[in-house]
PLY file of the C-alpha trace (Angstrom):
ply
format ascii 1.0
element vertex 186
property float x
property float y
property float z
element edge 185
property int vertex1
property int vertex2
end_header
112.96 332.30 -21.74
110.92 334.20 -18.98
112.33 335.70 -16.38
111.55 333.40 -13.84
113.79 330.38 -15.28
116.80 331.14 -14.84
115.56 331.88 -10.81
113.72 328.75 -11.05
116.63 327.44 -12.65
119.43 328.95 -9.38
116.94 328.34 -6.62
116.97 324.40 -7.09
121.20 324.73 -6.77
120.19 325.70 -2.77
119.49 322.40 -1.06
123.07 321.64 -2.91
124.76 324.75 -1.74
122.84 324.41 2.36
124.76 320.80 1.55
128.24 322.00 -0.08
128.43 324.44 2.47
127.65 322.00 4.97
130.16 319.96 4.38
132.65 323.00 3.99
132.08 323.31 8.01
130.76 326.94 7.12
128.07 328.02 8.23
124.70 330.00 7.01
125.53 333.07 9.29
129.21 332.96 7.35
127.99 332.38 4.18
124.46 332.87 3.54
122.79 330.05 0.39
121.72 332.98 -1.16
125.68 334.19 -1.00
126.34 330.52 -3.27
122.95 331.37 -5.33
123.72 334.63 -6.93
127.55 333.33 -7.39
125.41 330.50 -9.28
123.22 332.94 -11.10
125.67 335.03 -12.61
127.96 332.56 -13.90
125.73 330.79 -15.18
122.50 331.31 -14.98
121.32 327.73 -13.68
123.10 325.70 -16.19
125.55 323.67 -14.76
127.01 322.47 -18.69
127.62 326.11 -19.46
130.84 327.13 -21.39
131.26 330.00 -23.69
133.24 328.30 -26.88
137.17 329.11 -26.36
136.15 329.87 -22.69
138.62 328.37 -19.72
135.93 328.51 -17.53
133.70 325.62 -16.78
130.14 324.67 -15.70
127.46 326.28 -12.66
130.44 328.36 -11.25
132.50 329.14 -14.13
135.73 327.72 -12.39
138.68 327.64 -14.41
141.62 326.31 -14.03
143.51 328.92 -11.53
140.11 328.57 -9.20
140.45 324.52 -10.40
144.34 324.68 -8.63
143.58 325.65 -5.20
140.45 323.81 -4.49
142.02 320.22 -5.29
139.54 319.67 -8.31
143.04 319.22 -10.59
146.70 319.38 -10.05
149.73 321.55 -11.90
150.29 319.39 -15.10
154.04 319.80 -15.82
153.98 322.25 -18.47
150.96 324.89 -18.59
149.74 325.11 -22.24
146.79 326.84 -23.78
144.91 324.12 -24.65
145.22 322.25 -21.12
144.23 326.17 -20.23
140.72 325.47 -21.53
139.81 322.00 -20.70
141.58 321.55 -17.33
138.39 322.25 -15.30
135.51 320.29 -18.27
135.04 317.67 -15.97
132.69 320.28 -14.33
130.95 320.71 -17.14
127.05 318.83 -16.25
128.25 318.24 -12.33
126.75 321.01 -10.79
127.71 319.91 -7.72
130.81 319.58 -8.02
131.31 323.29 -8.90
129.66 324.11 -5.86
132.28 322.01 -3.28
135.01 323.54 -5.62
133.58 327.25 -5.73
133.22 326.81 -1.82
137.00 324.77 -1.13
138.03 328.35 -3.05
136.49 330.71 -0.10
137.58 327.85 2.75
141.01 328.28 1.30
141.12 332.39 0.90
138.44 332.53 4.09
140.48 335.72 5.33
140.70 337.02 2.37
137.07 336.55 2.22
134.94 336.50 5.14
135.83 339.13 7.37
134.97 342.28 9.39
134.51 344.71 7.50
132.93 343.06 3.66
129.81 341.56 3.51
130.11 337.62 2.84
128.63 338.53 -0.68
130.97 340.62 -1.99
134.08 339.51 -0.28
133.39 336.21 -2.01
132.17 337.88 -5.41
135.23 339.80 -5.39
137.61 336.22 -4.66
135.46 334.18 -7.83
135.91 337.41 -10.31
139.98 338.52 -8.31
141.29 335.62 -7.20
143.42 335.58 -4.23
145.77 337.95 -4.56
142.94 340.48 -5.06
140.88 339.46 -2.48
144.20 340.42 -0.22
144.62 343.37 -1.94
140.31 344.61 -1.47
141.17 343.46 2.55
143.96 345.41 3.06
142.94 348.44 1.39
138.79 348.05 3.48
141.50 347.81 7.52
143.90 350.93 6.50
140.37 352.43 6.26
139.70 352.52 2.16
136.17 352.80 0.37
135.16 349.39 -0.66
132.89 351.08 -4.05
137.23 352.99 -4.67
138.64 349.67 -4.18
136.82 348.07 -6.33
137.02 351.13 -9.31
140.69 350.78 -8.18
141.73 347.01 -8.86
139.30 347.21 -12.35
142.66 348.29 -14.08
144.34 344.97 -13.94
140.49 342.74 -13.29
138.46 343.86 -15.75
134.33 344.35 -14.21
135.01 343.66 -11.35
132.73 346.56 -9.91
130.65 345.66 -12.10
130.72 342.36 -10.66
129.42 342.61 -7.48
127.60 345.32 -8.00
125.44 341.82 -10.15
125.77 339.27 -7.46
124.07 341.76 -5.56
121.41 342.27 -8.05
121.40 338.41 -7.67
121.43 338.48 -4.14
118.27 339.80 -3.75
116.26 337.24 -6.16
116.95 334.94 -4.06
117.43 336.07 -0.26
114.02 334.72 0.53
114.90 332.15 2.62
115.71 332.63 6.50
119.05 330.94 7.26
119.89 334.02 9.68
122.85 335.96 7.60
124.85 339.04 6.93
125.70 340.67 3.71
0 1
1 2
2 3
3 4
4 5
5 6
6 7
7 8
8 9
9 10
10 11
11 12
12 13
13 14
14 15
15 16
16 17
17 18
18 19
19 20
20 21
21 22
22 23
23 24
24 25
25 26
26 27
27 28
28 29
29 30
30 31
31 32
32 33
33 34
34 35
35 36
36 37
37 38
38 39
39 40
40 41
41 42
42 43
43 44
44 45
45 46
46 47
47 48
48 49
49 50
50 51
51 52
52 53
53 54
54 55
55 56
56 57
57 58
58 59
59 60
60 61
61 62
62 63
63 64
64 65
65 66
66 67
67 68
68 69
69 70
70 71
71 72
72 73
73 74
74 75
75 76
76 77
77 78
78 79
79 80
80 81
81 82
82 83
83 84
84 85
85 86
86 87
87 88
88 89
89 90
90 91
91 92
92 93
93 94
94 95
95 96
96 97
97 98
98 99
99 100
100 101
101 102
102 103
103 104
104 105
105 106
106 107
107 108
108 109
109 110
110 111
111 112
112 113
113 114
114 115
115 116
116 117
117 118
118 119
119 120
120 121
121 122
122 123
123 124
124 125
125 126
126 127
127 128
128 129
129 130
130 131
131 132
132 133
133 134
134 135
135 136
136 137
137 138
138 139
139 140
140 141
141 142
142 143
143 144
144 145
145 146
146 147
147 148
148 149
149 150
150 151
151 152
152 153
153 154
154 155
155 156
156 157
157 158
158 159
159 160
160 161
161 162
162 163
163 164
164 165
165 166
166 167
167 168
168 169
169 170
170 171
171 172
172 173
173 174
174 175
175 176
176 177
177 178
178 179
179 180
180 181
181 182
182 183
183 184
184 185
């Protein structure tokens, strides 16, 4: 695989990312396309069938059972078994459009924890997608009290390993896809 293959594979999802953002009621200024593409890059490098063996995460945006519930993609069973957790979002395998829609539904649901003044859309979405809604809320609250993002991410890594690294990787990927002129601010 050449170094441009993952970039090309992710860029192929640009039109679908734009359409999903519009369906979600978000503007390019609120959520630049490059943010969505950066998350796709970090999660799957553009492979709509991505999955590590035994993992609960499926598809283009690597949706797990918790995000599947939050996005309305799946319904909670009477009992959460280990088998259910690892297969709950298997419906996303090969359906990149559905995976992008699930990501956008979670972003919209937790908009106040993700897209707010004091944090760029990229950092807010990366924290939400890696750490979950509770972590995104804690980061938002700390920043609103004058906290530093870098120190906050380090502190959160005690419960969400590699959170800071995930944000760093998303930032690096963002630069590769920020070639459009949608006017968004990250």
